[in-house]
C-alpha positions in Angstrom: -106.9 -74.5 50.8 -103.7 -76.1 49.6 -105.3 -77.3 46.3 -106.9 -74.0 45.5 -103.7 -72.2 46.3 -101.8 -74.1 43.6 -104.8 -73.8 41.2 -104.8 -70.1 41.8 -101.1 -69.9 40.8 -101.8 -72.0 37.7 -104.7 -69.8 36.7 -102.5 -66.7 37.1 -99.8 -68.2 34.9 -102.4 -69.3 32.3 -103.7 -65.7 32.3 -100.2 -64.6 31.3 -99.7 -67.3 28.8 -102.9 -66.4 26.9 -101.4 -62.9 26.6 -98.2 -64.1 25.1 -99.7 -64.6 21.7 -100.9 -61.0 21.7 -97.5 -59.8 22.9 -95.8 -61.7 20.2 -98.1 -60.3 17.6 -97.6 -56.7 18.7 -94.2 -56.8 20.3 -91.9 -59.5 18.7 -90.0 -61.1 21.5 -87.1 -63.6 22.2 -87.0 -66.9 24.1 -85.1 -65.4 27.1 -87.9 -62.7 27.5 -90.5 -65.5 27.3 -88.8 -67.3 30.2 -88.5 -64.2 32.3 -92.2 -63.4 31.8 -93.3 -66.9 32.9 -91.1 -66.6 36.1 -92.6 -63.2 36.9 -96.1 -64.6 36.2 -95.4 -67.3 38.8 -94.2 -64.7 41.4 -97.2 -62.5 40.7 -99.7 -65.4 40.8 -98.3 -66.6 44.1 -98.8 -63.2 45.7 -102.4 -63.0 44.5 -103.1 -66.6 45.7 -101.6 -65.8 49.2 -103.7 -62.7 49.7 -106.9 -64.5 50.7 -105.3 -66.9 53.3 -103.5 -63.9 54.7 -106.7 -61.9 55.2 -108.6 -65.0 56.6 -105.8 -65.5 59.2 -105.7 -61.7 59.8 -102.1 -61.6 58.9 -102.4 -58.1 57.6 -98.6 -57.4 57.7 -98.2 -59.9 54.9 -100.2 -57.6 52.6 -97.1 -55.3 52.6 -95.6 -57.8 50.2 -97.9 -56.5 47.6 -96.3 -53.1 47.8 -92.9 -54.7 47.5 -94.1 -56.6 44.5 -95.5 -53.5 42.8 -92.1 -51.8 43.3 -90.4 -54.8 41.8 -92.7 -54.8 38.8 -92.0 -51.1 38.3 -88.3 -52.0 38.3 -89.0 -54.6 35.6 -90.6 -51.9 33.6 -87.6 -49.6 34.0 -85.1 -52.3 33.1 -87.1 -53.2 30.0 -87.2 -49.6 29.0 -83.4 -49.2 29.5 -82.7 -52.4 27.5 -84.7 -51.3 24.5 -83.2 -47.8 24.5 -79.7 -49.3 24.6 -80.6 -51.4 21.5 -82.0 -48.5 19.5 -78.7 -47.6 18.0 -78.4 -51.1 16.5 -81.8 -51.0 14.7 -81.9 -50.3 11.0 -85.4 -48.8 11.7 -85.7 -47.6 15.4 -88.7 -48.3 17.5 -88.9 -44.7 18.9 -89.3 -43.6 22.5 -93.1 -43.8 22.4 -93.1 -47.4 21.4 -90.4 -48.3 24.0 -92.4 -46.7 26.8 -95.6 -48.6 25.6 -93.7 -51.9 25.7 -92.3 -51.3 29.1 -95.7 -50.3 30.5 -97.2 -53.5 29.0 -94.7 -55.7 30.8 -95.6 -54.1 34.1 -99.4 -54.3 33.6 -99.3 -58.0 32.6 -97.9 -58.9 36.0 -100.8 -57.2 37.8 -103.2 -59.3 35.6 -101.7 -62.4 37.2 -102.2 -61.1 40.7 -105.9 -60.2 39.9 -106.8 -63.6 38.3 -105.2 -65.7 41.0 -106.7 -63.6 43.8 -110.2 -63.8 42.3 -109.8 -67.6 41.8 -108.9 -68.2 45.5 -111.5 -65.6 46.7 -114.2 -67.4 44.8 -113.3 -70.7 46.3 -113.3 -69.3 49.8 -116.7 -67.6 49.3 -118.2 -70.8 47.8 -116.7 -73.2 50.4 -117.2 -71.1 53.5 -120.1 -68.7 52.8 -122.3 -70.8 50.5 -121.2 -74.0 52.2 -120.5 -75.8 49.0 -118.3 -78.9 49.2 -114.6 -78.7 48.2 -114.5 -80.3 44.8 -117.5 -78.3 43.3 -116.0 -75.1 44.8 -112.7 -75.8 43.1 -114.3 -76.5 39.7 -116.5 -73.3 39.9 -113.7 -71.1 41.1 -111.4 -72.4 38.4 -114.0 -71.6 35.8 -114.5 -68.1 37.3 -110.7 -67.5 37.2 -110.4 -68.5 33.6 -113.4 -66.3 32.7 -111.7 -63.3 34.5 -108.5 -64.1 32.6 -110.2 -63.9 29.2 -112.1 -60.8 30.2 -108.9 -59.0 31.2 -107.3 -60.2 28.0 -110.1 -58.5 26.1 -109.9 -55.3 28.2 -106.1 -55.1 27.8 -106.1 -55.8 24.1 -105.1 -52.7 22.1 -106.5 -51.3 19.0 -104.5 -51.9 15.8 -104.2 -49.8 12.7 -106.8 -52.0 11.0 -109.4 -50.5 13.5 -108.7 -46.9 12.5 -107.4 -46.9 8.9 -107.6 -48.6 5.5 -104.3 -49.8 4.0 -103.5 -50.1 0.3 -100.5 -50.4 -2.0 -99.7 -47.4 -4.3 -97.1 -46.7 -6.9 -93.6 -45.3 -6.3 -92.2 -42.8 -8.9 -89.8 -39.9 -9.1 -90.5 -36.4 -10.3 -87.9 -33.7 -11.3 -85.4 -36.6 -11.6 -84.8 -37.2 -7.8 -88.0 -36.2 -5.8 -89.6 -39.3 -4.5 -93.4 -39.5 -5.0 -95.6 -42.1 -3.3 -99.2 -42.4 -4.5 -100.5 -38.8 -4.7 -98.0 -37.3 -2.4 -94.9 -35.7 -3.9 -91.8 -34.7 -2.0 -91.3 -37.6 0.4 -87.5 -37.1 0.1 -84.7 -36.4 -2.4 -82.9 -39.4 -3.7 -79.7 -38.2 -5.4 -78.0 -41.4 -6.7 -79.4 -43.0 -9.8 -78.6 -46.5 -8.4 -80.7 -45.7 -5.3 -83.6 -44.5 -7.4 -83.4 -47.7 -9.5 -83.6 -49.8 -6.3 -86.7 -48.0 -5.2 -88.4 -48.6 -8.6 -87.3 -52.2 -8.7 -87.8 -53.4 -5.1 -89.7 -50.6 -3.3 -93.4 -50.5 -2.5 -95.6 -47.6 -1.7 -98.1 -47.8 1.2 -101.1 -45.5 1.7 -102.8 -45.5 5.1 -106.2 -43.7 5.0 -108.1 -42.7 8.2 -111.4 -44.6 8.4 -114.6 -42.6 8.0 -112.6 -39.5 7.0 -112.2 -39.0 10.8 -109.9 -36.4 12.2 -109.7 -38.5 15.4 -108.2 -41.4 13.4 -106.1 -38.9 11.4 -104.7 -37.5 14.6 -103.4 -40.9 15.6 -101.7 -41.4 12.3 -100.2 -38.0 12.4 -98.6 -38.6 15.8 -94.8 -39.0 15.1 -94.5 -41.9 17.6 -97.3 -43.8 15.9 -95.7 -43.3 12.4 -92.4 -44.7 13.7 -94.1 -47.7 15.2 -95.6 -48.5 11.8 -92.2 -48.3 10.1 -90.7 -50.5 12.8 -93.5 -53.1 12.5 -92.8 -53.3 8.8 -89.1 -53.8 9.4 -89.5 -56.3 12.2 -91.8 -58.5 10.2 -90.6 -58.2 6.6 -87.0 -57.0 7.0 -85.6 -54.1 5.0 -83.4 -54.1 1.9 -80.7 -51.7 3.1 -77.5 -51.3 5.1 -76.8 -49.0 8.0 -74.8 -46.7 5.8 -77.6 -46.2 3.3 -79.8 -43.4 4.7 -81.7 -43.0 1.4 -83.6 -46.2 2.1 -84.8 -45.3 5.6 -88.6 -45.3 5.5 -89.9 -41.8 6.0 -93.7 -41.6 6.7 -95.4 -38.4 5.4 -98.9 -37.1 5.8 -100.9 -35.6 3.0 -102.1 -32.2 4.4 -105.3 -32.4 2.4 -106.5 -36.0 2.8 -104.6 -36.7 6.1 -103.5 -40.0 4.6 -100.1 -41.4 5.6 -97.7 -42.5 2.8 -94.6 -44.6 3.2 -92.0 -45.8 0.7 -90.6 -49.1 1.9 -88.1 -51.7 0.5 -88.9 -55.1 2.1 -86.7 -58.2 1.8 -89.7 -59.9 0.3 -92.0 -57.9 -2.0 -95.3 -59.6 -0.9 -98.1 -57.0 -0.9 -100.5 -59.1 1.2 -97.9 -59.5 4.0 -97.0 -55.8 3.8 -100.7 -54.8 4.3 -101.1 -57.3 7.1 -97.9 -56.0 8.8 -99.3 -52.4 8.8 -102.8 -53.5 9.9 -101.4 -55.5 12.9 -99.4 -52.6 14.2 -100.7 -51.5 17.6 -102.2 -48.1 18.3 -100.2 -46.4 21.0 -102.0 -45.1 24.0 -100.0 -41.8 23.8 -101.3 -41.4 20.2 -104.9 -41.3 21.2 -106.8 -38.2 22.1 -105.4 -36.1 19.3 -107.8 -33.8 17.4 -110.7 -34.7 19.8 -112.1 -31.2 19.3 -112.6 -32.0 15.6 -114.2 -35.5 16.1 -117.5 -34.3 14.6 -115.8 -32.9 11.5 -115.0 -34.9 8.3 -111.8 -34.7 6.3 -112.5 -33.1 2.9 -109.5 -33.6 0.6 -108.8 -34.0 -3.0 -109.7 -37.7 -2.9 -113.1 -37.0 -1.4 -114.2 -34.2 -3.5 
């Protein structure tokens, strides 16, 4: 089983690599985090590949390594959470606690995915070679294909919804009423902007964003209304497009507000590059938090009736 052991490890690592594109899309990362994830994928895949030989040889005590691995992966989750929380004060637009917890949980779950894929790969080989009495090479080929299929199935299952699944995004005008009250689209009263130079920057460089719940659904509106989800949208805009402000300019901090009638979310944002297409894509690619789901479920059969729908 030496060949299939190493193949199982490789399949486990591949299952992690095919998730890196999704991770980078939803949670922008750095090279050192990439390296740590590949190393952890190797460790997790090795544990999964070793499980079948241990069971076959009735070395049940070796299974205790799984509990040690689970504890280690929980520690990885805790370390990642602590690191991101320590960096919050350095962000021009913070991630928010909800997003940090979501990222930390994701780093833990991905390691379990490596264990499952490598385990199923080796288990498939053992079943084909010993139970079905298939020769070694065909067993290796079939079990490798099964492992890859499982990896892609898990990728599909672990993929999160994005804002594009629950809302429509469009660009709207920014204006000021009563001299200093910021208005985005149809929603007045986002914030007060006292300095004339700040108002001029909003008019010249700012862009208004409207995020409307799909199907006038209260369920989708509940997700957009969740404070943690709003903060994630603002951070996703900042991480992808930058923001035209300094740390001592609170007037330009994006403040998402919900229209109480239409339940649409409005944001005034000043990107480094005023590209409407990229802005819409950045909002649509933002992940939907697990903690944001389940809001307004009792109203799922009702439709939002606001001034835009009358």
